[in-house]
N, C-alpha and C positions, 0 to 999 in steps of 0.2 A: 504493499500499500504506499502511496506516495506521501511526503510530507503535506501537500496541498490538501489531501484528504483528511489528514489527522487534525487540521486546524478547523475542520467543519463539525458541528454538533451533529451526530449521527441521529437520524430519525428512525431508521431501520438498520438493525445489524443481524445478518443471516451468518450463521456459524455451523459449518459441517453438515450442512442439509442434504440429505439423500432421499430420493423419491424412487419407488420401484413399481413395475408392473409385472404380471407374470411372464417369467423369461427374460427380463431385461431391466437394468438400472438406469432409468431416464435421466436422474439427476444424482451425480457421484460426488458427495463430500465438498460441496462448494461453500465458500465463506465470501460475503460481499457486504460493504457498508453504503447505505444511501444517506448522504448528508441532508440537512434542512434547506429546503429551497435550492436543491441541486438536481440537474438533470443527467442522469446516468444511463448510458447506452449498454444494451446486452446484444452482441452481434454474434451470429453463427448460423450455419446452414440448416435446412430442414432435418429434424432428428436429433439436433445438437442439445436439446433440453431447455432451451430458452422459454418456450411456451408453458412447458410444464413447470419450470421455476415461477412464472408469473402466476399461474393457476394455483400453486402452493401458497403463495403470499396471501391470496384471497380465500385459502382453504377450500377450493373448489375441485381438489382431486377427489374422484369418486372411485368405489369399487368397481374393478378389482386393484386400482392403483392405491398406492398408501404412502404416506410420509413415513419412512423407516426410523430416521434419527435426525438430530440437529435441532437448533433454536432459531426463531425468528423474533428477535426482541425489538418491540415497537415502543418508542419514548413518547409519551403524553404529557406535555407541560413539564412541571416539576415533579411528578409523580414517579415512582419507580417504573422501570419498563415493563411492559407485558408481554409474555411469550406468546405469540399467536398460535403456536403449535398446541398450547394447553387450554386455549379459550374454549368453553362450552359453545356448542353449535348455536344455541339460542343466543348468546352474547355476541358471537362473531357475526350473525345475521344483523345485529344492529350496527356493527362496525363497518359492514360493506355498503359502500355509498356515503356513509358518514365520515368515516376516517380514510378509507382505502376504496378507491374506484378504479374501474377497468374499461379501457376501449377495446373491444374484441375485434379480431382481425378481418372478418368479413361481415360489414355492416347490414347487407342485404338479409344474411340468415340470422343476425342478431336482433333485427327489428321484426316485430309482429305484423305480418302483412294484414291482418284483419283489423288492426287499429290505426288511427291517424297518429302522425308523427307527434302532434301536439299531446294527444291522449297518452301517449307512452311516456313522454317526459313528466306530464302532470301526475302520473300514476308513480313515478319514481320520487317526485316531490312529497305526494300524499304518504307515501310509505315510511319517510323519515321524518316529516315535519307535520306540526298541528296547524294546518291552515285551511282556509275555506277554499272551495272550488273556484271563486272568482280570483283569490290571491294566488293560487296554484297557476291559473291561467296568465295572470299578469306577470309572475315570475318565469314561466316558460317563455312568453314574449320577450322578456328582457334577456333571457339565455340566448334565444334564436338570434337577436340583435347582437349580443355580445361576440357569438361565433360567426357573426357577419353573413348570416343567411339573408338572401334577397327575398323581398316581400314576406317578412315574418308572419304577418296576419293571415295571407293565403297558404302559406306552408303549414301553418297550425293545423289546418284541416284536411291536408293531402296525405295520401297513403304513401309508404315507402316505394312502390313500384312507379310512383310519379315524379321521383326525385332523381337527379343524376347520382353517380357514384360519390362525387366530392359533396353533395349536399347532404347525402345519406351519412356520410362520415361526420359531417358538421353536428348532424343530429344527435349522433352517438357521443360526441364531444360534449354537447350541451346536456345530455342525460347525465354523463359522467361527473361533470362539475356542478350538477344541479344542487348537491347538498355541501359544497365547498370543501371536499376532501383534502386532506394534508398529503396524501400521497395518491398520484395518479399513475396507474400502469397503462401504457399504450402498446398494445400487441400487434406489430405489423401494421399501423394505422394508414399507411401510404403504399402498401403492395399493389401493384397492377393499376395504380392511378396515373393518369398522365403527368408528365413532368411539371407541367404548369400548375395543375391541382395539387401535386405533391409538395410543390414550393409553397403554394398558399396555406396548406395544412400545417406544414412545418413552422411557417411564420406565425400562423394563429396559435399553435401550442407554445411557442416561445413567449408570445405577448401575454397569453393567459397565465403562464408560469410566473411572469414578471409581475403582473397586476395582483395575482393572489399569493405569491410566496410558497405556493404548493412545491413538493418535490415530484419528480417524474422519473419513472423507469421506462425509458423508450426502447422496445424490441424490434429488430429488424435483421435481415440478412445482407445488408448493403452498407459497407463502410462509408460510401460516400455521403448516404443520407444521414449517418450518425455524425458526421464531421460538421454537418450544417445546423446541428441542434444540441449536442450533448456537451457536458463539462468533462466527463471521464467516461470511459468505456471498458466493458469486460468482454472478452472474447471466449465463447463457448465451444467445444469440439467434443463430441461423444459424451455429454453428460458432465463433463469437467470445465472449469474455467482455466484455460491455459495461459493467459495473459490479461493483466488489466493495468490501467494508468490513466494519465491525463490524455486528452486527444493529441496535444503536441507531441508527448512522449511516443505515443503509439504510431503515429504518422511519419515521424522522423527518424525514429529508432525502434522498429519492431524487433522484438527478440525471438518470438516463437515462429517456426517455419509456416505454420498454419496461417498465422496473421500476415506474414509475407506473401503468401499465395493469395489471400483474400485481396490485399491490396493490389496485386498485380493483375487480376484477371479482370478487371473492369476494362472496357476499350478505351485506350489513351486518347486524349483530345488533341495532342499535338504531333502525332506520327502515325504512319501506316506500318502495320505488321503482318508478317506472313501468317501468323496465328496468334491467338491470345494464349498468355501463360496460365497454367493450370495449377491446382494444389499439388498434384504429383511431381511437378517440376520442382518443388520445393522440399518434399517430404515422402517419405516411405513408411508404411505401417506393417510391422511383421505379424505373424500369425497369433502372437499373444497380445497384441495391440500396442506394443512399443513403437514409438516414433523416432525415426531416424532422419536426421536433417541432411539434405543433400547440399553440398558446398557451391551454392549459386547465389550470387547477391541479386537483389531484386533488379536494380538498374542495370547490371550487367546483362542480365538474361534479357530484359526488354529490348535493350539496344542491340543485342544480337540477332533478334527477330524482326528488326526494322527493315523494310523494303527499300533499297537504293531507289533514288529519284529516277535513275535511268531506266529501271525496270517499270516503274509505274508509267513513265512515258511511252515505253514500248508497248505496254499492254493497251493504253489509250489508242495508240496508233492502229493496232492490231483490230481493236473493236470497231473502229472508224470505218475500217474496210470490209468489216462483216456484213453480210446481207441482213435486211430487216427481216425479223421474225414475226413481230406484232406491230400494227398500225392501228391507232384508235383516233378516230375522227369525230368530233363534236358529240361525244357521247352523253346521253341524258338517261337517268334511272329516276322517276318520280313515283312517289306513292300517294294515292288519294287520302285525304284527311276527313273531309266532309263531302257529303254527297246531298242532292236534293231529292224530293219525293220520288223521283223516277229512276234513282240511282245514278244519276250523272254527277261526276265529281265537280265540286265547286272550289276546293281549295287543296293544295298538294305539298307534300314534304320534298324538297328538290335534293335528294340524297347525294346524286351525281348530276351536275348542271353544266354541260358543255366542256367536257373534258377531252382534249387531244394530246396524244403523245405516241412515241414509238419506241420499240425495244429491238436491239440487235442480238443476233445469235451469240451465246455464250456470255452475254452481258448480265450483271444484276443490277436491276433497277430498284432503288429504294423508295418507298412511299411513306411518308411520315406526316403525321397531324395528331390532333387531340381525338378523344372519343367523341363520335357524332359528326365527325368531319366529312364522312362518306367513304373512307379508304376501304373498309371492309365490303361495302356494297359495291365499290367499284371492282374489287377483286372478284366477288361472286358473279357480277355482270359480265366479266370477261369470260367466265366459263359457262354463262347462260345458266347458273343456278338461280339468278335473278334475271327476268327478262328486262331488256333495255327498252326504254320508252321512245328513243330516237338516236340516231347516230349509226356508225359503222364501226365493226371489229373486224380487221383484215388479218388474218393468221396464215402465214406462209402463202401469201397472195390470194387467199380466199375470204370473201366476207361471210364470217360465222354468224352474224348477228340476227339473221333470219333463216338460218339452216332448219329443215325439218328435224324432228327429235330422233329419228331413226340415224340420219347422218351425223348429229351431235353426238349421239351415244358413242359412235364408232370412234369420233375425234377425241373423246374424253381420255382414251387410252394414251394420247400424246401430250395431254394438258392435265397436270395433277394438283391438288390442293393439299397442304398441310394446315390443318385447322387449329385455332388457338388453343382449344382445350381438348388435349389427346384423351382424356378419360371419357368424355361424353360422346367423342367420335369413334370409341371402340365399343363392339358389343359385349358386354359382361358376360354374356352366355358362350361366347366363342374363345377358344384359346388363341393366343396371339398368332400361332402358326396358321391356325384356319382363318383368322382375319386377314392375314397378308396372302393366303393362298386364294381366297375367294375372288378377288378381281382377276386374277390370272385364269381362274376358271370360267368366269363370265366371259371374257375376251378371247377364250380359246388359245391361250399361250401354252406352249409344250404339248406333249403327246398324250400325257396321263397324269395322274395325282402322284405318281411316285417320282417323276421328274420335277413336277411342281414343288413338292416337299423339299427336294434337294436344291432348288433354287431358293426357296425360302431361307433355309438354314445358311445358305451362303450370303444371302442378304442380311441376316441377323449378324453374321461376322462382319459385314461391311460397316454396320453401325455400332460396332463393339459390344455385341450381344452374343451369348453362347448358344450353341445349336440346341442344348436341352431346354432352353427358354421357349421353344417351339411349343411345349405342351402345357404352359402355365397360362393363367388368366390374368386380365388387365389388373385386377386389384391387387395382385402379387408383386407389382412393380412400384418403383418410386416414380415421382413426376417426370425427372430427366430420363428414365428408362422408357417410360411410356411415350414420351416425345421422339425417342429414337425409333419405337415401334412404329409410330405413324409415318416417320420418314421412310422405314423400310417398306411399309405398305405403298407409299408414293412411289417408290422406286420399281415395285413389283412389275409394274407394266411398261418399264423402260421408256418412260417419257423424255421429251427434250425441253418441256417447258413447265416449271414448278412455281405455284403462287404460294409463298409462305405468310399466313395471316396471323400476325402477332404470335408466332411460334416459339418464342422465348420469354414472353411477357411475365409470366408468373413463376419463372425458375429462379432458385438460388443463382447468385452471380457467377459462382464457381461452375455449376452445372450449365449455366447460360454460356459460358466461355467454351465449354465442351461441345456443346450442340452447334455453336457458330463455327468452331473449328471443323466439325464434321461436315457442315454444309459447303465450307470452302474446299475441304478435301474432295468431296463428291463432285464439285463443279470442276475442280482440276482434272479428276479421273474421267468423268463422264462427258464434260462440255455443257454442262447443264445452262439453261437460261433461267434466272430467278426475277420475280417480282417480290422483293421482301418488304412486307407491311409492318409497321411498329410505330408506337408513340414515343419511342425513345431514340431521340435524334443521335446520341453517341454510337448506339448499336447500329443504326442504319450507316451511318458514315463509316464504320468499320468495315462492313461487309459489301457495301455499293460501290459500283463504278459511277452511276449517276444517281440523282437524287431528285424527287418531286415532293414538294411541301403543299399539303392539301388543307383547305379551310372552307368550311360551309359549302362542300360540294364542288368547289373549284380548285384549279392548280394555281396556287400563289405564286410560286417560282419553281424553276427547275434548272438543272445544269449539272456539271462536274461535282461529285460529292464533297471533295475538299474545298472546291470554290465556294459552293452554297454556304458551308459552314463557315469558312474564313471570311467571306465577304458577302453576308446576306443582304439582298436588295429590299425585302419587305419587312415591315415592322413585326409582322406576326412571325416570321422566321427568327427574327432577332429575340423576340420573346421566349420561343422555345429554346433557343440556345442559352439564354440567360437562365433558363429555369434548371439547367443541368448541374448536378452538384459538382463542384469544381475544387473542392478542398483536398482532392487525392493528387499528389505530384509524384509519380513514379519516375 
């Protein structure tokens, strides 16, 4: 622990906390102090134990999980510290919300879809305060204003599905601070949000913390996000805290190889790399779980992976001479919002509104923009999964915008999509081998299922999975592995053109780096053409040759990926760039 920490009065002292579930120790003998009015970050990949730690602090670990040992000493004013581990459940129930509150990871599943947002916040106030219905309503309105929700009076009566992701997160924050807790736990509150919305939520939490003086435990898998908000940070790996210290210490002199790997695997903003560094570049774990550090300095490794300027220019020239694969001209995709008595549309949502661009063979075209800008609709329209309202889509010289369904079905073999959520795009009743083999069978590839099975197992090897994984079901894999499975399924039909729709959005930064490296490797091996859709401009810049920035159904600007990033022409692009966490300098 640093001397800086020792000067702070501890609000919460965690000592030797161990939490287990059948067959696994989720949190293994961790110790951590949370100072008064301090923001402490807990960073780690999925499965590291950070969310279990947060649930332990709230005493929300349910059977078959249990807190095996350790203490959580909470200081209330001048009175002796209370061990949260020993508090009776009835008393702990009064502490939740009053003393310790939590913002859960996924606001859509945390909010009740049957009740208005206002009613849910008012319920939290009624639970802990003796106030009238009118007073609870006024306090909720004041909270909505405090968290900067637009039109708070209207939002009071709206249901969760009527709000955007950022607005739902603000409602969750309002509910969490409704009883002025002294400790706020924020569990991945910005995961999968647009960079602009993420920045706004981080600023809001910092402002609320400064206004109220509460302490905050901020949990995330992204060190870039932590650098924007926290005073100190603890790094968790497989249930243990492997390193902790001030933000300055951790970012300038990381000691543990896992921390070095996390710092290095975000796409750099100032250089082009052949591939992103990954955790295994810095450490190896033996069969007994012991960590062996590899002798590689972070900067040295990153510099060794930098692509020389001559190679970048050579690729640009080669792509400029490649034939056009896709030409999109004045494409519109509109959805009717209201209709008259006879069913005629009166108003429209113009999801794609006059978009034109082209993509050359072997090129990766990045498409970046916030949620709701129309980028996913554009991707699906190109595949005719959504029918265009107007315009032309010319693929390999043929206009496919009005092809009959039978001809379009045959063409789908050549054009594939990798969906955003791999779990929902896989049939839970099929093994992954069957899921990858199925499109081969539909399109009549190979002579029989024996040959197809051999090909599936070969594809699993291409995406760094094992042949025996053929017989397992989707729920038996991690998020990163499932993403590899849907990539293998896309490759099964030997396509020449792949649309990647937010295919790394919700992954840990280390897993994200592995998937991005895999996509680059496959592009080099098979000569794929990609349209890579994302809300993360740094990721799009890393993988793309050219980039388009989309806003409200239109293309704001496009051009060479480096040029768009370094010299943005539109105010919207500059806003996206300014929202990228930039406190990591590798």
